[in-house]
C-alpha positions in Angstrom: 39.3 80.3 157.8 36.2 78.6 159.0 34.5 76.7 156.2 30.8 75.8 155.8 30.1 72.2 157.0 30.9 69.2 154.8 28.0 68.6 152.3 24.9 66.8 153.7 24.4 65.5 150.3 26.9 63.7 148.3 27.7 65.7 145.0 27.0 63.5 142.1 27.1 63.7 138.3 26.6 61.1 135.6 28.7 58.0 136.6 30.5 59.6 139.5 30.1 60.7 143.0 32.4 62.8 145.2 33.0 61.4 148.7 35.2 62.1 151.7 38.6 60.8 151.3 39.1 57.6 153.2 42.1 55.4 154.2 41.1 52.8 151.3 41.9 55.5 148.7 45.7 55.0 149.3 45.7 52.4 146.4 44.2 55.2 144.1 46.7 57.7 145.3 49.4 55.3 144.5 48.3 55.0 141.0 47.9 58.7 140.6 51.5 59.1 141.8 52.7 57.1 138.7 51.6 59.9 136.4 54.6 62.1 135.8 52.6 65.3 136.1 50.3 64.9 139.1 53.1 64.8 141.7 54.4 68.2 140.3 51.1 70.0 141.2 50.4 68.9 144.7 51.8 67.0 147.9 51.6 63.5 146.4 55.2 62.2 145.8 56.0 60.6 142.5 55.9 56.7 142.5 54.5 56.8 146.1 54.9 53.9 148.5 52.0 52.7 150.4 53.2 54.9 153.4 53.4 58.0 151.2 50.1 57.4 149.9 48.5 56.9 153.4 50.2 60.0 154.4 48.7 61.9 151.5 45.3 60.5 152.4 45.6 61.8 155.9 46.7 65.2 154.5 43.6 65.4 152.4 41.4 64.4 155.2 42.6 67.4 157.1 42.0 70.0 154.3 38.5 70.9 155.3 39.3 71.3 159.2 42.3 73.5 158.3 40.2 75.8 156.2 41.9 75.1 153.0 38.7 73.7 151.1 37.1 70.5 150.3 39.2 67.6 149.3 37.0 64.8 147.6 37.7 61.2 146.2 36.1 60.8 142.8 34.3 57.4 143.0 32.2 55.4 140.5 28.4 55.7 141.6 27.9 51.9 141.2 30.3 50.7 143.9 32.1 53.8 145.4 35.4 52.5 144.0 38.1 55.3 144.0 39.0 56.5 140.5 40.6 59.8 141.2 40.6 63.0 143.3 39.3 66.6 143.1 39.3 69.7 145.3 37.5 72.9 145.8 40.1 75.3 147.1 38.9 78.5 149.0 41.9 80.7 149.9 40.2 83.5 147.9 36.7 83.1 149.3 36.7 86.5 150.7 36.9 87.6 147.1 34.0 85.4 146.0 36.6 83.0 144.1 37.4 79.6 144.4 39.6 77.3 142.4 39.4 73.6 141.5 41.6 70.8 140.5 41.1 67.3 139.4 43.0 64.1 138.3 41.8 60.7 137.4 43.7 57.6 137.9 45.6 56.5 134.7 43.7 53.2 134.4 40.4 55.1 134.7 40.9 57.7 132.1 39.1 58.1 128.9 35.7 57.4 130.1 34.4 60.9 130.8 34.8 60.5 134.6 36.9 63.9 135.0 34.2 66.1 133.3 31.5 64.4 135.3 33.4 65.0 138.5 34.2 68.8 137.6 30.5 69.2 137.0 29.7 67.7 140.4 32.5 69.7 142.2 31.1 72.9 140.5 27.5 72.5 141.4 28.7 71.8 144.8 30.8 74.9 144.7 27.8 77.0 144.2 26.2 75.8 147.5 29.3 77.4 149.4 28.3 80.8 150.6 30.2 83.5 148.9 31.4 81.4 146.0 30.6 83.5 142.7 33.4 82.0 140.5 35.5 79.0 140.2 38.8 79.1 138.3 41.0 76.4 136.7 44.6 76.9 135.8 45.5 74.5 133.0 48.9 74.2 131.1 48.4 75.1 127.5 49.7 71.6 126.4 47.2 69.8 128.6 44.5 69.3 125.8 42.7 66.4 127.9 42.1 68.8 130.8 41.1 71.7 128.4 38.6 69.3 127.0 37.4 68.2 130.4 36.9 71.9 131.5 35.0 72.8 128.4 32.8 69.7 128.7 32.0 70.9 132.1 30.9 74.3 131.0 34.1 76.2 131.9 35.0 79.2 129.5 38.7 80.0 128.5 39.4 83.5 129.7 43.1 84.3 129.1 46.8 83.0 129.0 48.5 83.8 132.2 52.3 84.1 131.4 54.7 82.5 134.0 51.8 82.2 136.3 52.3 79.2 138.5 55.3 77.3 139.9 55.0 73.6 138.8 57.9 71.1 139.2 60.2 73.8 140.3 59.7 76.0 137.2 57.3 79.0 136.4 54.7 77.8 133.8 52.1 79.5 131.6 48.6 78.7 132.5 45.3 79.0 130.7 42.6 80.5 133.0 39.3 78.8 132.5 36.2 79.9 134.7 32.8 79.3 135.6 30.6 82.1 137.1 27.6 81.6 139.4 24.5 81.7 137.2 22.4 85.0 137.7 25.7 86.8 139.1 26.3 90.0 137.4 29.4 92.2 137.6 28.8 95.9 137.9 
């Protein structure tokens, strides 16, 4: 799939900006890899070595070119220091749907960065031609992520039983969504 070009303007919200993933973000990736859940949901191995983290950074840098979506580093606006990662994934763009994911490095949590990053990612998502809806899939136990979604304006729709493979087992997911303003369903 050919995606629209990389954003000309950096997505921002509150204290954060979303920028391209850079080699210097390997240290943040290593910190993310220490969270027991993050490695179960993507391609970052648990307790990553510097080489593992650098390889992950390279994979993220290729996501746009391969047509998967937009992979961003979440950085503080004040100094562009990497504090997390997020992505807008477009495998269902032909149906008007995107999905999003986000993670904040453990040492940076509890400051509202995740909700601000999700708000910036969502506003950017509305600039992608064809995107009418952005979905989040959150495990019911993940209260912090549920709060993040709600703070960013996402609405809970339903519980999807045995919806997604996480860490080698099928897991229930809560579906949260944001629908493009002004879009109506017929």
